[in-house]
Every structure is written in C-alpha cells, then in structure tokens.
C-alpha positions in Angstrom: 79.6 66.0 70.6 76.8 66.9 72.7 74.9 65.5 75.3 71.3 65.9 76.4 70.8 67.2 79.8 67.4 64.5 80.2 65.8 66.9 83.1 65.8 70.0 81.0 66.4 68.9 77.6 69.4 71.4 77.3 72.5 69.9 74.8 75.4 70.0 76.9 78.6 70.5 74.7 81.4 67.3 75.8 84.4 69.6 76.5 86.3 70.8 79.2 84.8 73.9 80.9 85.3 77.4 80.5 87.5 78.9 83.2 86.6 82.4 84.0 88.9 84.0 86.9 86.8 86.5 88.6 83.5 86.3 89.9 82.2 90.3 90.0 79.4 91.2 87.6 81.0 90.6 84.1 82.2 87.3 85.2 79.4 86.2 86.9 77.0 87.3 83.4 79.4 85.7 81.4 79.2 82.3 83.1 75.4 82.5 83.7 75.4 83.4 79.5 77.2 79.9 79.2 75.8 78.0 81.3 72.1 78.7 79.6 73.3 77.6 76.1 74.7 74.3 77.7 78.6 74.9 77.7 80.6 74.1 80.9 81.6 76.6 82.7 83.8 77.0 86.0 83.7 80.4 87.9 86.8 80.5 90.4 86.6 83.8 92.8 89.3 84.3 94.9 87.4 85.3 97.8 85.0 83.3 100.2 82.3 85.4 99.8 81.3 87.8 97.2 81.8 91.5 98.7 79.0 94.2 98.5 80.7 96.7 96.3 79.0 100.0 96.3 81.0 101.4 92.9 78.7 100.6 90.2 74.9 101.0 90.4 73.7 102.1 86.9 72.1 99.7 84.8 71.6 101.1 81.3 68.9 100.2 78.9 70.9 98.1 76.2 72.3 96.4 79.3 68.7 95.4 80.6 67.7 94.4 77.4 70.4 91.9 77.5 70.0 90.9 80.6 66.7 89.5 79.9 67.4 87.2 77.8 69.0 85.8 80.9 65.7 86.5 83.2 68.2 88.6 85.2 66.4 91.7 84.6 63.2 90.8 86.0 65.1 89.7 89.3 66.7 92.6 89.3 64.0 95.3 89.5 62.5 94.3 92.7 65.8 95.4 94.0 66.6 98.3 92.3 65.1 101.7 91.3 63.6 102.3 88.1 65.1 106.1 86.8 63.0 107.8 83.9 64.9 111.0 83.7 68.2 111.9 84.7 69.3 115.6 85.2 72.6 117.7 84.5 72.8 120.5 86.5 75.1 123.8 87.4 76.1 124.0 90.9 76.2 128.2 91.3 73.4 128.4 89.0 70.9 125.8 90.0 70.9 125.6 86.2 69.1 122.3 85.1 68.6 120.2 81.7 66.8 117.0 82.1 66.5 114.4 79.9 63.5 111.6 79.3 64.4 107.9 78.8 61.3 107.2 77.7 61.9 109.1 74.0 64.2 105.8 73.6 61.1 103.5 73.6 61.5 102.2 69.9 65.0 101.4 70.7 65.0 99.1 73.8 62.7 97.4 76.2 63.6 99.1 78.6 63.4 103.1 78.2 65.0 103.8 81.6 67.8 103.2 83.6 68.0 100.4 86.8 69.7 101.9 90.0 70.9 98.6 91.7 74.4 97.9 93.1 76.3 95.5 90.9 76.6 93.3 94.0 73.0 92.3 93.5 73.7 91.1 90.0 76.4 88.9 91.2 74.8 87.3 93.7 71.4 86.6 91.7 73.3 85.1 88.7 75.1 82.7 91.3 72.0 81.6 93.1 70.4 80.9 89.3 73.9 79.1 88.0 73.2 76.8 90.8 70.5 74.9 88.6 73.0 73.3 85.9 75.0 70.5 86.9 77.6 71.9 84.2 78.0 75.1 86.2 80.6 75.3 88.9 81.1 78.4 91.3 84.1 78.5 93.3 84.6 80.4 96.1 88.0 80.5 97.7 89.6 79.8 94.2 92.1 82.6 93.5 93.8 82.1 89.8 97.7 82.4 89.7 98.6 81.9 86.3 97.9 80.0 83.3 99.2 77.8 80.9 97.7 77.3 77.2 98.0 73.0 76.3 97.4 73.4 72.7 94.0 72.5 72.9 92.9 74.1 76.1 94.2 75.9 79.0 95.4 75.0 82.5 94.8 77.2 85.5 96.8 77.6 88.4 94.5 78.1 91.2 95.1 78.6 94.9 92.6 76.7 97.3 92.8 76.2 100.7 96.2 77.2 101.2 97.6 74.9 98.0 98.3 75.0 94.7 95.8 73.2 92.3 95.5 73.0 88.3 92.7 73.0 86.6 91.7 72.2 83.3 89.8 73.8 80.6 89.0 74.4 77.0 89.4 78.5 77.5 90.4 81.2 80.2 88.2 83.8 80.4 90.6 87.0 82.5 87.3 89.2 84.3 89.2 89.6 87.4 89.4 93.4 87.3 91.9 95.9 86.8 94.9 94.3 88.4 94.3 91.2 86.9 96.5 88.3 87.2 95.4 86.7 83.2 96.6 89.8 81.9 99.5 90.4 83.7 100.5 86.9 83.5 100.4 87.4 79.6 102.4 90.5 79.8 99.9 92.9 78.4 100.4 96.3 78.3 97.7 98.2 80.1 98.0 101.6 78.0 96.3 105.0 79.8 96.8 107.2 82.7 95.6 107.4 85.9 93.8 110.4 87.4 96.0 112.5 90.1 92.8 112.8 92.1 90.9 109.8 94.1 87.2 109.6 93.9 85.6 109.8 97.5 81.9 108.1 97.3 79.6 108.4 100.5 75.8 107.1 101.3 73.3 108.5 103.4 69.8 108.2 104.3 69.2 112.3 104.0 66.4 113.3 101.2 68.2 115.2 99.3 65.2 115.5 96.7 63.3 117.8 99.6 66.4 120.3 99.3 66.9 120.8 96.0 64.3 121.9 93.8 63.9 119.7 90.5 66.5 116.9 91.7 66.0 113.5 89.6 67.2 110.4 90.8 70.2 110.7 88.6 72.3 114.3 88.8 75.4 115.0 87.4 76.2 118.6 89.1 79.0 120.6 87.3 81.4 123.3 89.4 84.5 124.7 88.7 85.8 124.5 92.1 83.8 121.0 93.3 81.8 119.0 91.2 79.8 116.3 92.0 77.3 113.3 91.3 74.1 112.6 93.1 72.4 109.4 92.8 69.6 107.7 94.4 69.2 103.7 95.0 66.6 102.1 96.8 67.2 103.2 100.2 70.4 105.4 100.2 71.3 108.7 98.3 75.1 108.0 97.0 77.5 111.1 96.6 80.8 111.3 94.3 83.2 114.0 95.0 86.7 114.3 93.6 89.4 115.0 96.0 92.4 116.8 96.9 95.4 114.7 95.5 97.8 115.4 98.4 95.5 114.7 101.3 96.0 111.3 102.9 93.5 108.8 102.3 92.5 108.7 106.6 91.8 112.4 106.2 89.7 111.8 103.2 87.6 109.2 105.0 87.4 111.1 108.2 83.9 111.7 109.6 85.9 115.5 109.6 86.2 115.4 105.8 83.1 114.0 105.0 80.9 115.9 106.9 82.3 119.4 105.5 81.9 118.0 102.1 78.1 117.5 103.1 77.6 120.3 104.5 79.2 122.7 101.7 76.7 120.6 99.6 73.9 121.6 101.6 74.1 123.2 105.0 71.7 121.8 107.5 71.4 121.6 111.4 73.3 118.3 113.1 75.6 116.3 111.1 74.9 113.5 108.0 74.2 110.1 108.6 77.0 108.1 107.1 76.3 104.4 105.7 79.0 103.8 103.4 81.9 105.6 102.8 84.7 104.8 99.8 87.7 106.5 98.4 89.2 104.7 94.8 92.3 105.7 92.3 90.1 106.6 88.7 92.3 105.3 85.8 91.7 105.7 81.9 93.4 102.7 80.5 92.7 99.6 77.5 94.7 96.8 77.2 96.6 96.4 74.5 94.5 93.4 72.9 91.6 91.4 74.7 92.7 88.0 72.9 96.0 87.7 75.4 96.7 83.8 74.0 95.1 81.6 71.6 92.4 80.9 74.0 92.8 83.1 76.7 90.5 86.6 76.3 90.0 89.4 78.5 86.6 91.5 79.6 85.8 93.9 81.9 87.9 96.0 84.3 90.8 93.4 83.4 90.4 94.9 79.4 89.1 98.6 80.1 88.6 101.1 83.0 87.5 104.6 82.8 86.2 107.0 85.4 82.7 106.2 86.2 80.6 109.5 85.1 78.3 108.4 82.9 78.2 104.6 84.3 79.7 103.3 81.4 82.3 100.7 83.0 80.5 98.2 84.1 77.8 98.6 81.3 80.5 98.1 78.8 81.7 95.0 80.8 78.5 93.3 80.6 78.7 94.1 76.7 82.0 92.7 76.6 80.2 89.5 78.1 77.9 88.9 75.8 79.4 89.2 72.5 82.2 87.2 74.1 79.7 85.2 75.2 78.6 84.8 71.5 81.5 84.1 69.8 82.5 81.0 72.5 79.1 79.1 71.9 79.5 79.7 68.1 82.8 78.1 68.0 82.1 75.2 71.0 78.1 74.5 69.7 78.8 75.1 66.4 82.5 74.5 65.3 82.5 77.9 64.3 86.4 79.3 63.2 88.8 80.0 66.3 90.5 83.0 65.1 87.9 84.8 63.3 85.3 84.7 66.6 87.9 85.4 69.0 89.7 88.1 66.7 86.3 89.6 66.0 85.8 89.8 69.5 88.9 92.0 70.4 87.9 94.0 67.3 84.4 95.2 68.0 84.7 95.5 71.7 88.7 97.1 72.4 87.6 98.8 68.8 84.4 100.8 70.4 86.0 100.9 74.2 88.7 103.0 72.7 86.5 105.2 70.0 83.4 105.5 72.3 83.8 105.0 75.9 87.0 106.4 76.6 86.6 109.5 74.7 83.1 110.0 76.6 83.8 109.4 80.0 87.1 111.6 79.5 85.0 114.0 78.1 81.9 113.9 80.6 85.1 114.5 83.3 86.4 117.5 81.5 83.0 119.7 81.1 81.6 118.9 84.8 85.1 120.3 86.4 86.3 122.9 83.6 87.4 125.8 85.3 88.3 128.2 82.2 85.3 130.2 81.6 85.0 130.0 77.9 84.4 125.7 78.7 81.8 126.5 81.0 80.2 128.9 78.6 80.5 125.5 75.8 79.0 123.1 78.4 75.8 126.0 79.4 75.4 126.9 76.1 75.8 122.9 74.9 73.0 121.6 77.4 70.8 124.2 76.3 70.7 123.5 72.6 69.8 119.8 73.6 66.8 121.3 75.8 65.6 123.0 73.2 66.1 120.2 70.4 64.1 117.2 70.2 66.7 115.7 67.4 69.5 116.8 69.2 68.1 114.9 72.6 67.3 111.8 70.7 70.9 111.6 69.6 72.3 112.5 73.0 70.1 110.1 74.9 71.4 107.0 72.2 74.8 107.8 72.8 74.7 108.5 76.5 72.5 105.3 77.1 75.0 103.2 75.0 72.7 102.2 72.4 74.5 103.6 69.8 77.8 102.5 70.6 76.6 98.7 71.4 75.2 98.6 67.3 78.0 100.5 66.3 80.4 97.6 68.1 78.8 95.1 65.8 79.8 96.5 62.7 83.2 96.3 63.2 85.1 93.6 61.2 88.1 92.2 61.0 90.6 90.0 59.5 91.7 87.0 61.3 95.4 87.0 62.8 96.7 84.0 60.8 94.5 85.4 57.8 96.7 88.6 58.1 100.3 87.1 58.5 
C-alpha cells in the first residue's frame, strides 16, 4: 500500500522502514535516496555526532551525476574545489603527464572532479533528510546485531546504554570495514592487508608555488617514497607510505612528519600541520553483498581498497544508488525480491572484483615500483597516453569510473532460488 504526504504529494510506502547501520557517506546517501522516493528509512549511527573524517575527498564525474539526482551536487560544489586536470609526476625527474577531464564532456554532466571532504556530504545529506517525516536519523544508536523475521529484520541496537529492538523491512550494513552486520552474518572478508600504513597530513603551505606545473590532484611516483598531493579548499593533503616496522607514536610525531615534508620540499622553518592521520590499508571484498534474505552490505562494509585513484567512497556511493534502485522497485512496484537483490550483488560485487580492486592495486604497484623495468614501463605508458588522444580518452573513462559504472549495469544474474 502507498499513502500520500498531503504537503508534498509524495507517495509514501506503507511498510516498516529500511534500516541502515552506519552514517558515513554511503549510508547517508542511500538514506536520502530512499527518503526522496517515498521509502521510510531509519539511519542508525553509533556516534553522537558525525565525525570530521578526512580520508576520502574526491568525487568522480559519474558520482556527481548521481548526487545531482538528489540535489546534493549543487550543495557540495560551494564546499569544495573543482578540479579539471590531474597529473602523474616522476618525483626524481620532474617529468609530468597531465589529464584533462574536460575531454569527458560528452560522457558526463560534470567533466571534473570535486575535492570535498566526505563529512560535508554526510552532514549535508542529514540536514536534507530532516525535511521528510518518514526519514529518521538516530545518533548514538549502535547496531549490535540483527535477526530476520521472514517479512522483515529486527535490529538489536544500543541506545543510551540500553539495548532495544527496532523493526525494519530490510537491513543495510554501511558500517565500515569492521562492519558488525558483516561479522554477525559470518560473511568472509577475503583479501589482504598491506604491511605498511598510510600517513595523511594536511598543511596550508602552497606547494603550487614551488613545483612547476603542479595540478590540484597529483600522483607522484618514486621507488623510494611515492606520495599523493591533493588540494582541498583550504589545505594541501599529502599522503605517504610508511615503514611497517615503525611505531604509531613515531609516525605521528612532529619530528617524523616534518622530516617527510622537508624531503618533499626543503624550506626554511617547519611546516604548519593541521591534521595527521595514520591508517592501515586493505584490499578486501565480502564473499557476498547479500548476507541474508533481507540483509545487504554496501560501501566499506562490502569492499575496501587502497585510496590511490579515489575509488573507495565513489564505489560505495555507486553501491548506494544501485541498491536504492532495487529497493524502490521491490517496495513501490512489487518487484521480485530475490531477483533484484541478487542482481545488486552480481552487479556491484562483480564490478568491484573485475575493476576497482584490480585498478587500485595496479595504481599502487606502478607508483612504488623499484624494479628498473617496471619504472621504464610506467614512463613509457604515460608517454603514450600523453601523445594519443584515443588512449587518453579511454584512460579517462576508466580512471573516472564511468566505464566501470556502465559495465556494472550490463551484468545479469540468475536468482538464487532459480539457480537452486
């Protein structure tokens, strides 16, 4: 059954809410997507406030196209930095290859990247959800587990120090790499963890004044110490690999960070440091994104990868839209539940394995290569890209995730019941 919101004319599904565990960018995007299409939704976030998380800050063109459907892109643009070009640079020689995203004009409405920290998306989406009575954002609500009931899902939630049960029609785990939903379903998280950790520091120092031709996004290859230089509205963010044997205390110390930055560019006096984050990096994919009849995973709960290329958060938002479409089809249009949910798993897990994991691992391998032959291969590859418009156009379609998104929707599947 559907009911009409007399204030907006929006058709509201007469069902228990979709429960979303985890209020990061993927959970917030999915919650807003469902709310705007008349699906009751409850977003459960364990923390009392949305954190200022500096890990992800790149929105790719097709992601901006998607967020435009939710009126989010226009709200994020003033909060971020539009990047029309990005660069691969050899640290030792200074040789550069530039890529202009304007070449994607016929493939996207947003032929650029947006550098905008993920917490801005989360807070903006939460503010927009306040407009809908059928959307509930519950802070300080940590999902401990779930139980399927046949026609729905009961979530065990810790709120104000007490356990309570919340009833829902579906449960979506967007609760990060350590997902309780994934753990509770005993779903394997297959892959590897890199031995080294990644260090991200931010500073107001203007690197564009000391490196000729620097763009707002730069991938700097070097066999000894690769790095990524990203500009946001106010700061430059620098990402380095670190020694796997060093302690966390050492890696986050002023002495260590100043040494790293001075090696990148020697200057008089210390760098001003605004943020510092050290984290482990994984390449893992859940064995299935459908972990129950009505329980699914998306974003980091389903897949994690190294951040080179900015595909983690973007891939998670693509999960949210794909799954949102399937849930709306089931709830509003009586679409076949098994077919739609199995198709979500096939499309999003399939493309993650075939493209995102492979691409991000290749990005890391190329940037840190120590072998002379691999370094030569890397240089020759980017020189070919610099001189061939056809090759560059294909590379841009791949690196912007346009091609993988298109391919994901071409994947078909048999439902688990039909297959059985």
